[in-house]
C-alpha positions in Angstrom: -54.9 -27.6 0.5 -53.1 -27.8 3.9 -54.5 -27.4 7.3 -52.0 -25.8 9.7 -51.5 -28.0 12.8 -49.9 -25.3 15.0 -48.7 -21.7 14.9 -46.1 -21.7 12.0 -44.7 -18.2 11.7 -44.7 -16.1 8.5 -46.5 -17.3 5.4 -43.6 -16.8 3.0 -41.2 -18.7 5.3 -43.6 -21.6 5.7 -44.0 -22.0 2.0 -40.3 -21.9 1.3 -39.6 -24.4 4.0 -42.4 -26.9 3.1 -42.5 -26.8 -0.7 -39.6 -28.3 -2.6 -37.6 -26.0 -4.9 -39.4 -22.8 -3.8 -37.2 -20.1 -2.4 -38.3 -17.4 0.0 -38.3 -14.8 -2.9 -40.4 -17.2 -5.1 -42.8 -17.7 -2.2 -43.3 -14.0 -1.9 -44.0 -13.7 -5.6 -46.6 -16.5 -5.4 -48.3 -14.7 -2.6 -48.3 -11.3 -4.3 -49.6 -12.9 -7.5 -52.6 -14.1 -5.6 -51.7 -17.8 -5.9 -51.7 -18.4 -2.2 -54.9 -18.2 -0.1 -55.3 -18.4 3.7 -58.8 -19.4 4.7 -59.9 -18.7 1.1 -58.6 -15.1 1.1 -55.5 -13.4 -0.4 -52.7 -12.8 2.1 -49.5 -10.9 2.6 -46.1 -12.6 2.8 -45.8 -11.4 6.4 -49.1 -12.9 7.6 -48.6 -15.2 10.6 -50.1 -18.7 10.2 -52.2 -19.9 13.1 -53.5 -23.3 14.2 -56.3 -24.6 11.9 -55.7 -22.0 9.2 -56.3 -23.6 5.8 -53.6 -22.9 3.2 -54.2 -23.2 -0.5 -51.3 -22.9 -2.9 -51.8 -22.9 -6.7 -48.4 -23.7 -8.2 -48.1 -22.7 -11.9 -46.9 -25.3 -14.3 -43.2 -25.3 -15.0 -42.4 -24.0 -18.4 -40.3 -26.4 -20.5 -36.7 -25.3 -21.0 -34.5 -26.3 -23.8 -30.9 -26.9 -22.7 -28.5 -26.1 -25.6 -25.4 -28.1 -26.4 -22.3 -25.9 -26.3 -18.8 -26.6 -27.6 -16.9 -26.1 -24.4 -13.6 -27.8 -23.8 -13.7 -30.5 -21.1 -10.8 -32.1 -19.1 -11.8 -35.7 -19.5 -10.1 -38.2 -17.2 -11.9 -41.3 -18.5 -14.8 -42.2 -20.8 -16.5 -45.3 -22.2 -20.0 -46.2 -23.2 -21.3 -46.0 -19.6 -19.6 -43.2 -17.8 -17.5 -40.1 -18.3 -15.2 -38.7 -15.6 -14.5 -35.0 -15.7 -12.1 -32.7 -13.9 -14.3 -29.7 -13.5 -12.7 -26.3 -13.4 -13.4 -23.7 -10.7 -16.1 -21.3 -11.8 -18.1 -23.8 -13.9 -21.7 -24.5 -12.8 -22.6 -28.2 -13.1 -26.1 -28.0 -14.4 -28.5 -25.2 -15.6 -30.5 -23.4 -13.0 -31.9 -19.9 -12.5 -29.3 -17.4 -13.7 -27.1 -20.0 -15.2 -28.6 -21.6 -18.3 -25.5 -21.5 -20.5 -21.8 -22.4 -20.1 -22.5 -25.2 -17.6 -21.0 -28.7 -17.5 -24.3 -30.1 -18.8 -24.2 -27.8 -21.8 -20.7 -29.0 -22.6 -21.6 -32.7 -22.0 -24.6 -32.5 -24.4 -22.3 -31.4 -27.1 -19.5 -33.9 -26.4 -21.8 -36.9 -25.8 -24.2 -35.9 -28.5 -27.2 -36.4 -26.2 -26.1 -39.8 -24.9 -26.7 -39.2 -21.2 -29.0 -40.8 -18.7 -32.4 -39.2 -18.4 -33.2 -40.1 -14.8 -32.7 -36.5 -13.5 -34.6 -34.8 -16.3 -33.7 -32.4 -19.1 -31.9 -29.9 -16.8 -29.6 -32.5 -15.2 -29.0 -35.3 -17.8 -26.4 -37.7 -16.5 -25.7 -35.8 -13.3 -25.5 -38.3 -10.4 -23.7 -36.0 -8.0 -22.5 -32.4 -8.2 -19.9 -30.0 -6.8 -20.3 -26.3 -6.3 -19.5 -23.7 -9.0 -16.4 -22.5 -7.2 -15.3 -26.0 -6.2 -13.0 -27.7 -8.7 -12.2 -31.3 -9.2 -13.4 -34.8 -10.2 -17.0 -36.0 -10.7 -18.5 -38.9 -12.7 -21.4 -38.6 -15.1 -23.7 -41.4 -16.3 -24.2 -41.9 -20.0 -27.2 -44.3 -19.6 -29.9 -45.0 -17.0 -28.4 -48.4 -15.9 -25.1 -46.6 -15.1 -26.9 -43.8 -13.3 -28.8 -46.3 -11.1 -25.6 -48.1 -10.2 -23.7 -44.9 -9.3 -26.7 -43.5 -7.4 -26.9 -46.7 -5.3 -23.2 -46.4 -4.5 -23.7 -42.8 -3.3 -26.7 -43.8 -1.2 -24.8 -46.7 0.4 -21.8 -44.4 1.1 -19.5 -46.8 -0.8 -18.0 -44.2 -3.1 -14.6 -42.8 -2.1 -14.7 -38.9 -2.1 -11.7 -37.0 -0.9 -11.4 -33.2 -1.0 -8.5 -30.9 -0.3 -9.2 -27.5 1.2 -7.5 -24.5 2.9 -9.2 -23.7 6.2 -8.9 -20.4 8.1 -7.0 -20.6 11.4 -4.6 -23.1 12.9 -6.3 -26.4 13.5 -4.8 -28.1 16.6 -6.1 -31.7 16.1 -4.3 -33.9 13.5 -7.4 -35.9 12.8 -11.1 -35.5 13.8 -14.6 -36.3 12.6 -17.4 -33.8 12.4 -20.8 -35.6 12.9 -23.4 -32.9 12.8 -26.8 -32.9 10.9 -27.2 -30.5 8.0 -30.5 -28.9 6.8 -31.7 -25.7 5.1 -30.8 -22.5 7.0 -33.8 -21.3 8.9 -33.5 -17.7 7.6 -31.4 -17.7 4.5 -32.8 -20.3 2.2 -29.8 -20.2 -0.1 -27.6 -21.5 2.7 -27.3 -24.7 4.6 -26.6 -25.0 8.3 -26.0 -27.5 11.1 -29.4 -27.9 12.6 -31.7 -30.6 14.1 -34.7 -29.3 12.2 -35.6 -30.9 8.9 -32.0 -32.1 8.6 -30.1 -35.2 7.5 -27.1 -37.0 9.0 -23.8 -35.5 7.8 -20.3 -36.9 8.6 -17.0 -35.5 7.5 -13.5 -36.9 8.4 -10.8 -34.3 8.5 -7.0 -34.8 8.4 -4.5 -32.0 8.7 -1.9 -32.0 5.9 0.0 -28.8 6.6 -0.2 -26.0 9.1 0.5 -22.4 7.9 0.7 -19.3 10.1 -3.0 -18.3 9.6 -4.4 -21.2 7.6 -4.4 -25.0 7.6 -4.3 -27.3 4.6 -6.6 -30.2 5.1 -8.0 -33.4 3.6 -11.8 -33.9 4.0 -13.2 -37.3 3.4 -17.0 -37.5 2.9 -19.0 -40.3 4.5 -22.2 -38.6 3.5 -22.8 -36.1 0.8 -25.0 -33.2 1.9 -25.2 -29.9 0.1 -22.2 -27.7 1.0 -21.3 -30.3 3.6 -17.5 -29.5 4.0 -18.1 -25.8 3.9 -20.9 -25.9 6.5 -19.0 -28.3 8.8 -15.8 -26.4 8.7 -17.6 -23.1 9.4 -19.4 -24.9 12.3 -16.1 -26.1 13.6 -14.8 -22.5 13.6 -12.4 -22.9 10.7 -14.3 -21.9 7.5 -12.9 -22.6 4.1 -10.6 -19.8 2.9 -12.4 -17.6 0.4 -15.9 -18.9 1.2 -18.0 -15.8 1.0 -21.3 -17.6 1.9 -20.2 -19.1 5.2 -17.4 -16.7 6.3 -17.0 -13.0 5.7 -13.3 -13.1 6.6 -10.9 -10.8 4.7 -7.8 -12.5 3.3 -4.8 -11.3 1.3 -5.5 -13.6 -1.7 -7.5 -12.8 -4.8 -9.7 -15.8 -4.7 -12.9 -16.7 -6.6 -14.9 -18.4 -3.9 -13.9 -21.2 -1.6 -10.5 -23.0 -1.7 -12.0 -26.4 -2.1 -11.0 -29.1 -4.6 -12.6 -32.6 -5.1 -9.2 -34.4 -5.4 -10.1 -38.1 -5.5 -13.1 -40.1 -6.5 -13.4 -43.9 -6.3 -16.3 -46.2 -7.3 -17.2 -49.5 -8.9 -17.7 -49.4 -12.7 -21.5 -49.8 -13.3 -21.0 -52.6 -15.8 -17.7 -54.4 -15.0 -17.8 -54.0 -11.2 -14.2 -53.0 -11.3 -13.1 -50.5 -8.6 -11.8 -47.3 -10.3 -10.1 -44.4 -8.7 -9.3 -40.9 -10.1 -6.9 -38.5 -8.5 -6.7 -34.9 -9.8 -3.9 -32.4 -9.2 -4.4 -29.3 -7.1 -5.3 -26.1 -9.0 -2.4 -23.7 -9.4 -3.9 -21.2 -7.0 -3.5 -23.7 -4.1 0.3 -23.7 -4.8 0.5 -20.0 -4.5 -1.0 -20.1 -1.0 0.8 -23.3 0.2 4.3 -21.8 0.3 
């Protein structure tokens, strides 16, 4: 039960913004199913919340989901008893979610590791310490036990991991080097997107280096100091140079037949959870980059 402290806009938008893992469409369904009451009465998704309104939300229990191990080939860069480092291909989802319960990296890892993955992130994301988007390729590390997971997660939180991406940005970037320091949070209207905003946001810092200038595009290196959802994509769109092929943050036509954004997690460095040795993994650019960078 929540007492609204001030006028807070539409009911469905308020729920999506204030309840974790509930999208705008899910909020609408909850309201229409009669699971959301305002002052003890059923409401419409468009109802405006006023000061001192009492909101009651009855969230249904999540249904357990079995994630199936699948024999999917993996490009393994390194593996021992604690970690496995993968070069993820473009088009592969990292972990199961709505609409993608099969063919994910987790399905493949469950088969390859025979269930030997950390359980800190639950049954849908075993071993997953960090993720990269479906249409972003490149290197990521997976924890095979909880001790390794805790160590890697701490390195992420302390910003001590080295994470370097390559990307092709739209337009000709004039600066050779620059830093984008702009907080990122959930988009105020489209809940599937992120945005540069001061509302309910977190610090986000990306360091950009220009590697090559083309006529209409710029090949860049992006080094993450923080790791927010869609950080490089959001920051580059905010800068006015969205990532080529990014259909979510830029509706710009281009002559290339791309599947999503031209973004590759090229290099990942971290301390091994057991030995403490610094390890670094550098992956080659996907072939489609070479076709553009001519």
